[in-house]
N, C-alpha and C positions, 0 to 999 in steps of 0.2 A: 504493500500500500504506500502511496505517496501522500504527503500532507495536502489538505485542501488548500485551494488558492486563498481562502479566507483565514487560514491558520497563521499565527504569528511566525515571522521568518526565523525567529531565534530558535525554534524547535529543531531546525536542521543541525544545530550544533550539539544537540544532546549527546549522541553516541560518540562523535568525534572528540568532544571535550573529555569524556570518560576515557577514551582510548589513549589520548595523548598523556593524560595524567598517569595512566598505568605505565606508559613507556618512560615517564619521568621518575618512576619508582614509587608511585602512589601519592605523590604530593608535589606542589610547586607554587611559586609565588604568582600573583595575578598576571604580571607581564610575561613571565616565562611560559605560562600556560597559553595565554592569548597568542603569543608569537608562534608557539608550536601548533596551535589549531589553524592559524592562518597558513602556515607552511604545509600542514597535513592536508588541507583542502585546496591548496594551491590558489588561494584567492588573489586576484589580480590587483595591480597598483590602482587601476581605475576604480575598482570596487572599494578599495581601502580609502580612497579619497572622498567617497560619498558621505555626506553628513545630513542630519536633520536640520530644520530651520534654526534650531537653537545652536547649531554649530557642532553638536555632538557627533562623533564618528558612529555611523550606523553599525559597522561590523563590531567594534569594541563594545557598543551599548548592547547589541544583541547577545554577545558572549557573556556579558555581565548579567543579563536577564536569564540566560541559560543556567548560569551558576546559581542564581537565586532560586530557580525552580528545582534544580537538582538537590539543593539543601532541603527544600520543602518535601521533596519526594524521598529523602533519606539516602541519597547516593553520595552526597558530599557532607563533610563534617563542618558545622558552622561554629565550632568552638574557637577557632583561630582566624581572626579577620585577615591577617596578612598572608596566610597560607591556605591554598585550596587542597584539601586532603580527602581521599576517597574513603568511604566506609566499607565494611564487609559486604554490604548489600551490593555495592557496585561490582564486586568480584564474582558474586554468586548469580546475579540476575542481569539479563540484557533485554531491554525493551525493543520491540519492533515499532514501526511508525504508528501503527494503530494504538498500541499501548501507551506510547509517548503522548499522543493526542488525548487519549482518555484520561491520563494522569494530569495533563495540563488543565483539562476541563474540571476535574475534581478539585484541583487546587484553586482554580478560578471561582468555583462555587463556594469554597471556603472563604475566599476574600470577599465575595459578594454577600455572603451571610453576615459577616462582621460589619460590612459597610451598611447593610440594611438595618441591622440592629442599632447602628449609630444614627442613621438618617432615613427613617421610614418614609418621609415625605418627598424624597428625591429619587425614587426607584429607577426611573428611566435613565436619568443622568448618571447615576451611580453605575448602572449596568454597562453603559457605554464607556465610562472611564475605566472600569475594571477590566473590560474585555480588550480594549485597545492599548496594549502594553508597549508595542514596538517603539513609539516615540516618547515614551515616558522613561524615567530614570529610577532604577531600584533604589529604595530609600538608603541602603548602605553605601550607595555610590554618589549621592547628592553632594556631600561635602567635598568629595574629590573634584567634581566638576566646578564647584564654587571656588575652591582653592586655585584651580588652574586659571580661572577667569581673573582672580586677584593677581596672580603671577604675570599673566599676559598684559595686564594693564599697568604694571609697575614701570617707572622710569628705567631706561636701560642701565644707567649707573646704579640705581637702586637694586636692580635685579642682580647685577654683578656682586654687589655688597652682600646681598642675601645668599647667593651661592657661596660666597666666601664664608659666611656664618655656617651654612649647612655643611660644608667640608670640614670646618672646625669641629662641629658636632659629631662628624663621622670619624674623627680621630686624626685628622691631618694637623701637622704642625707648621708654623711659619707660613701661613697662608696669606698671600698678598695679592692685591689687584694691581696689574700693571697700568702704566699711563696709556690712555687710549691712543694718543698720537703716535706711539711707538710699539703698539702691541703686535702688529703683523699677523693678526688672526688669533693671537693668544691674549686672553683676558686676565689671566692670573697664574700663579704657581704656588706650590706647597710641597711639604715633605710628608710622605706616609711612612710612619714608623711601624714596621711589623714586629720588631723586638729590639732589644738594646744593640744587637749586632747587625741588624738588617733594616735598611730603609730605602725608599724610592723617591726620586724627585719627579714631581708630576706637574704638567702644564695643563691648564683647562681653558675652555672656551664656553661661554654661556650665551644663548640666543633665545629671545622670546619670539615665538611664532604661533600662528593660529593652527588649529588641528589639521585643516586641509592644506596647509603650506608646509609640506614635509621637507626634512633635511635631505638633500640629494647627495649623490656620490661625489659630484663636483665640489660641494662644500666641504665634505670630509677630506677630499684630496687636497684642497687648499690648506686646511688645518694641518694635514700631514706635512705639506711643504714648509709651513712655519715651524713645525716641530723639528724638522731635519736641520734647521739652522741653529738649534740649541743643543745643550747637553742635558738631555732629560731621559728618564726611563719609561715614562708612560704619559699618555694624553687622556683627558676626559672631555667629552663634548656633552654639554648639558642643554636641553631644550624643553620648552613647554609643548612642543609638537611631537612628531614621530619621525622615524628614519625609514627611508625607502629600503627595499631589499638590496639594491646595489650599494647603497651607503653602508649597510651592515657588512657586506662582503668586503668593501674597500677597507673598513676599519680593522679587519682581522689581518690584513696584509702588511708587509713591510717589517722593518726592524723595531719600530716603536709602536707597540699596540695601543689602540684607542678604546677606552671604555665609553660606551654610549649610554647616556641617561636620558630617556624620553619622558614625556609628560606623566605617564603612568608610574614609572619608576621614581620620578621626582616627587610625586605626591606620596608614594610609599615611604620615601625617606623622611618626609615631613611627619608622616604618621609615626614612624619608628622613633623619632626623636621628640615627638610631641611639640614640634616647632610651629607656633602660630595656630595650634589646634588644641581644643579642650575636649577630653573624653566625655561622652554623654552616655548614660545607661538608658536603653529603651526597653520597655516591657511589652510583651504581646500576650493577649489572653489565650489560654489553652481551653477552648470551649469543650473539648472532650472530657476534661477533668470534672466539669460541673454536671455532666449528663446523669451520673448516678444520684445526684442530689435533687433532681427534678421530680 
C-alpha cells in the first residue's frame, strides 16, 4: 500500500528514520540522524531547498514530525531530548504503510480528544488544525526555530562575538575574533585543549544565512584557501543555515579538516550549554490513567 495523497508527507520517513538509527547503533543526535535519512533516501538539493512560508525547511520539519510520532507510537525513547534512541519495540516490530497510517490516525484522534476537551466550542477549527500537521512545528522544536531567527537577525559583529562565547563554553581557550579588515575569510581563532599534553589550534568562520541560502562548496573552498595561509590544525565553519552535499564533501578533503556546524547543530550546542535558553518543564495529561476512575 502507498500512502494516500491526503496523508501527511512526513509519514514517508517513518521506516527510513528507524533504519538509519539502527545503522547508527541504535541512537544518534538530531542532525546526525537527519543527514543520514537525507542520504538514505537520496533527497535532492532542490528538495532540500524547499521551505514553508515561515521559512522552515520542509524536509527537516517533516523529519522532526516523524520523530514526534515515533515517540508517541513507542518506537523512539523520549527521555533524552538531545539524542534520538530506539526502543525495543523498534527492533521487534516493523510497520507497513497501512499500519503506519493507522497509527498516525490513532495518535491524531488522541490529540483531537484532548483538544476537544479543552475547547468544545471550536470543533471544526480544532479538527482542521490537528489534522494539518505538515506546516506546523512540533512543540519540542519551536524554541529551536525561534532561536535560529534570533541568531539570523543579530548584527554580524555580534554574531561573531556570540560564536566566540559559544566556543569558550565548548572548552576552547584563547578564543579571539580577528579584525574584519584582515581576516581573509577567517573570523577568529582559538586553542582546543584535549589534555595537558595535546592541543589544537583552530580557525573559525561564522556566517548568518537564511535556511534556503545554503553554504556551497565554493564557500568552503574559499575558507580552505584562507586556512592554507596559516599555521592551524583545524577549521570550523559555523552557520545558521545548512551545507550542500558538495560542501560537506569538500570539507573532508585536504590536509586541514573543517568541522561544519549548521543551524541544527548550532542550536544543539546552545541547548547543551544552556546559553540564552531557560529549561521549561511541560506536563501532558495521560488520559488512560484516569479511565479506571470513571
